C-alpha positions as CSV (number, residue, x, y, z in Angstrom):
1,M,-3.1,34.7,-4.1
2,Q,-4.8,31.8,-2.4
3,I,-2.5,28.8,-1.5
4,L,-3.3,25.3,-0.8
5,L,-1.6,23.6,2.0
6,V,-1.9,20.1,3.0
7,I,-0.8,19.0,6.4
8,L,0.3,15.6,7.4
9,H,0.3,15.2,11.3
10,G,2.6,13.0,13.6
11,W,2.2,9.5,15.0
12,G,-0.4,9.4,17.8
13,A,-1.9,12.8,16.8
14,S,-4.8,13.8,14.8
15,A,-6.2,16.6,12.5
16,K,-7.4,18.1,15.8
17,S,-3.9,18.8,17.0
18,Y,-3.8,21.6,14.4
19,D,-6.8,23.5,15.6
20,K,-4.7,26.4,16.7
21,L,-2.4,26.4,13.8
22,K,-5.0,26.1,10.9
23,P,-7.0,29.3,11.7
24,L,-3.6,31.3,11.9
25,L,-2.7,30.1,8.3
26,E,-6.2,30.9,7.0
27,Q,-5.8,34.5,8.1
28,K,-2.9,34.7,5.9
29,G,-4.8,33.7,2.8
30,I,-3.9,29.8,2.9
31,S,-6.4,27.2,2.1
32,V,-5.4,24.5,4.8
33,F,-6.5,20.8,4.2
34,V,-5.6,18.8,7.4
35,F,-7.0,15.4,7.9
36,D,-6.7,12.2,10.2
37,L,-4.3,9.6,8.7
38,P,-5.4,5.9,8.7
39,G,-5.3,4.6,12.4
40,F,-5.5,8.1,14.1
41,G,-8.3,10.2,15.1
42,S,-11.5,9.3,13.4
43,E,-9.8,7.3,10.6
44,P,-10.0,3.5,10.9
45,A,-7.0,1.6,11.3
46,P,-5.7,-0.1,8.0
47,P,-6.7,-3.5,7.2
48,S,-3.3,-4.9,7.5
49,A,0.1,-3.7,8.4
50,W,1.0,-0.9,6.1
51,A,4.4,0.5,5.4
52,V,5.3,4.2,4.5
53,D,4.7,3.5,1.0
54,D,1.0,2.7,1.8
55,Y,0.5,5.8,3.4
56,V,2.1,7.8,0.7
57,E,-0.3,6.3,-1.7
58,W,-3.4,6.9,0.5
59,V,-2.2,10.5,0.8
60,R,-1.7,10.9,-2.9
61,E,-5.1,9.6,-3.5
62,K,-6.5,12.2,-1.1
63,I,-4.7,15.1,-2.7
64,V,-6.3,14.1,-6.0
65,N,-9.7,14.2,-4.5
66,I,-9.0,17.6,-3.0
67,E,-7.9,18.9,-6.3
68,K,-11.0,17.7,-8.0
69,N,-13.2,19.2,-5.4
70,A,-11.5,22.6,-5.8
71,N,-12.1,22.4,-9.8
72,Q,-15.8,21.3,-9.3
73,T,-16.6,24.4,-7.0
74,S,-14.9,27.1,-9.2
75,S,-15.1,27.8,-12.9
76,Q,-11.6,29.5,-12.6
77,P,-8.2,27.6,-12.8
78,T,-7.3,26.7,-9.3
79,P,-4.6,29.0,-7.8
80,Y,-2.0,26.1,-7.3
81,Q,-2.3,25.3,-11.0
82,V,1.1,25.4,-12.7
83,G,1.9,24.6,-16.3
84,G,-1.2,22.4,-16.8
85,E,-0.2,20.5,-13.4
86,K,-2.0,21.0,-10.2
87,R,0.8,21.5,-7.4
88,I,0.5,22.2,-3.8
89,A,2.5,22.9,-0.6
90,L,2.9,19.9,1.8
91,F,3.6,20.1,5.4
92,G,4.7,17.1,7.2
93,H,5.4,16.8,11.0
94,S,7.1,14.0,12.7
95,F,5.7,10.6,11.2
96,G,3.9,12.8,8.6
97,G,7.3,14.2,7.6
98,R,8.2,10.5,6.6
99,I,5.2,10.5,4.4
100,A,6.0,13.8,2.8
101,I,9.5,13.0,2.1
102,K,8.7,9.9,0.1
103,L,5.5,11.4,-1.4
104,A,7.6,14.6,-2.6
105,A,10.6,12.1,-3.8
106,R,8.0,10.0,-5.7
107,Y,5.4,12.5,-7.1
108,P,7.7,15.8,-7.6
109,E,5.0,17.1,-10.1
110,K,2.6,17.4,-7.5
111,I,4.5,19.1,-4.8
112,E,5.5,22.6,-5.4
113,K,6.9,23.4,-2.0
114,L,7.9,21.0,1.0
115,I,7.8,21.9,4.7
116,L,9.4,19.3,7.1
117,C,8.8,20.0,10.7
118,D,10.7,18.1,13.0
119,A,10.4,15.3,10.6
120,A,11.2,11.5,11.3
121,G,12.8,9.1,8.8
122,I,16.4,10.4,8.2
123,T,18.1,7.6,10.3
124,P,16.9,4.2,11.6
125,R,17.3,3.8,15.4
126,P,20.7,2.3,16.6
127,K,20.7,-1.4,15.5
128,A,20.7,-2.9,19.0
129,A,17.7,-0.7,19.9
130,L,15.7,-2.0,16.9
131,N,16.6,-5.7,17.5
132,L,15.4,-5.3,21.0
133,F,12.1,-3.5,19.8
134,R,11.6,-6.3,17.4
135,I,12.0,-8.9,19.9
136,I,9.5,-7.1,22.2
137,S,7.0,-6.7,19.5
138,V,7.0,-10.5,19.0
139,V,7.4,-11.9,22.3
140,G,6.4,-9.1,24.6
141,K,2.7,-10.1,24.9
142,A,3.5,-13.6,26.1
143,I,6.2,-12.4,28.5
144,F,3.8,-9.8,30.2
145,S,0.8,-12.2,30.4
146,L,2.8,-14.2,33.1
147,P,1.0,-14.1,36.4
148,I,4.1,-13.4,38.2
149,L,4.4,-10.1,36.3
150,N,0.9,-8.9,37.3
151,Y,2.0,-6.4,39.7
152,I,4.8,-4.9,38.0
153,K,3.6,-5.4,34.2
154,P,2.5,-1.5,33.7
155,V,5.9,-0.2,35.0
156,A,7.9,-2.9,33.6
157,K,6.3,-2.5,29.9
158,K,6.9,1.1,29.9
159,F,10.6,0.6,31.1
160,I,11.5,-2.0,28.6
161,Y,9.9,0.1,25.8
162,F,11.8,3.0,26.9
163,L,15.0,1.1,26.6
164,A,14.0,0.0,23.1
165,G,13.4,3.5,22.1
166,A,9.8,2.8,21.5
167,K,7.7,4.5,24.0
168,D,4.8,5.2,21.2
169,Y,4.6,1.5,20.8
170,S,3.8,1.0,24.3
171,R,0.7,3.3,23.8
172,L,-0.8,1.2,21.3
173,E,-3.6,-1.1,21.6
174,N,-4.4,-2.2,18.0
175,P,-2.0,-5.0,16.8
176,V,-2.2,-3.6,13.4
177,M,-0.9,-0.2,14.5
178,K,1.7,-2.0,16.3
179,N,3.0,-3.9,13.5
180,I,2.8,-0.7,11.3
181,F,5.0,1.1,14.1
182,G,7.5,-1.6,13.7
183,K,7.5,-1.2,10.0
184,V,7.7,2.6,9.9
185,I,10.5,3.1,12.4
186,S,12.7,0.5,10.8
187,E,12.8,2.3,7.2
188,D,15.7,4.7,6.7
189,L,14.6,7.3,4.0
190,T,18.0,9.0,3.8
191,S,18.4,7.7,0.2
192,F,15.0,9.6,-1.0
193,L,16.1,13.0,0.2
194,S,18.4,13.7,-2.6
195,D,15.5,12.8,-4.9
196,I,13.2,15.7,-3.7
197,K,13.2,18.6,-6.2
198,S,10.6,20.9,-4.4
199,Q,11.7,24.0,-2.6
200,T,11.9,22.9,0.8
201,L,11.7,24.5,4.2
202,I,12.9,22.6,7.2
203,I,11.6,23.6,10.4
204,W,13.1,22.3,13.7
205,G,12.7,23.0,17.3
206,K,16.2,23.2,19.0
207,D,15.1,21.5,22.0
208,D,13.5,18.5,20.3
209,K,14.1,15.1,22.1
210,E,12.3,13.1,19.8
211,T,13.9,13.8,16.5
212,P,17.6,15.2,17.2
213,I,18.5,18.4,15.6
214,S,21.3,16.8,13.9
215,D,18.6,15.2,11.5
216,A,17.6,18.6,10.5
217,Y,21.1,19.5,9.2
218,A,21.4,16.1,7.6
219,M,18.1,16.9,5.7
220,R,19.3,20.4,4.8
221,D,22.5,19.0,3.3
222,K,20.9,16.1,1.3
223,I,17.7,18.1,-0.2
224,I,19.4,20.4,-2.8
225,N,17.0,23.1,-2.7
226,S,16.4,23.6,0.9
227,K,16.8,26.0,3.8
228,L,16.6,25.5,7.5
229,E,14.9,27.5,10.3
230,I,15.9,26.7,13.8
231,L,13.1,27.5,16.6
232,E,15.0,28.4,19.9
233,E,13.4,27.2,23.3
234,V,11.0,24.9,21.2
235,G,10.6,21.1,21.3
236,H,9.1,18.3,19.1
237,S,5.9,20.1,18.3
238,P,5.9,23.6,17.2
239,H,2.5,23.6,16.1
240,L,1.5,23.3,19.6
241,E,4.2,25.3,21.4
242,C,4.4,28.3,19.1
243,P,1.6,28.2,16.6
244,E,1.8,32.0,15.9
245,K,5.6,31.8,15.2
246,L,5.0,28.6,12.9
247,A,2.2,30.2,11.0
248,E,4.4,33.2,10.2
249,I,7.2,31.3,9.0
250,I,4.7,29.1,6.7
251,G,3.1,32.0,5.6
252,G,6.2,33.8,4.4
253,F,7.5,30.6,2.6
254,A,4.3,29.4,1.1
255,S,3.2,32.8,-0.1
256,Q,6.2,32.8,-2.5
257,L,4.4,30.2,-4.7
């Protein structure tokens, strides 16, 4: 049975980062759709500062179009059509996990199975760090434009953003994406986890330094129909660090559709 899997990449990544994983999944009979999210890869940045909700709606429309195209190219019912409703398996990594959490909670009829891989969103950063980040995002440009800081600006910026827990922010040049980043990391998605009805697989690198493994256990406890798979000696990006192992896990889970 062919399976439709939609992959949502993480912050600062793109569809290209799944070049290793995608063919491994396709060898298992899984149809894989991975695309650049707005502001990443070849996809232009949004016209304004989007929140997670905006990305959710954009992805939902993308899924609708994928379903329409599948129907147009086949005279047979799509393999992911259940009870008159088309359903898919959704994979979200890191920032993509934020989107996947909200999408699955808001549109349970669309998602048959959910895979959260080192997903972000379970808790906000500590309040002090968030406050420091907000201050930096507002006044940082003015501060770092001072002539006296010209010689130390690159090092100083990296250090201050590190203290604020926002190193991804320091890499951004587009002001819209900077504002989006601020909105995204400030939102706690904990309350949405209990609304997820899809059978859920949580995959986590034990050595993840970006999203702590404690988040994985919290997600498992709050998502009713979920199980947790811990990857030993793996960090934040299993799709890059151990694509073969990840493909095996996803294939086993998705094939139960």
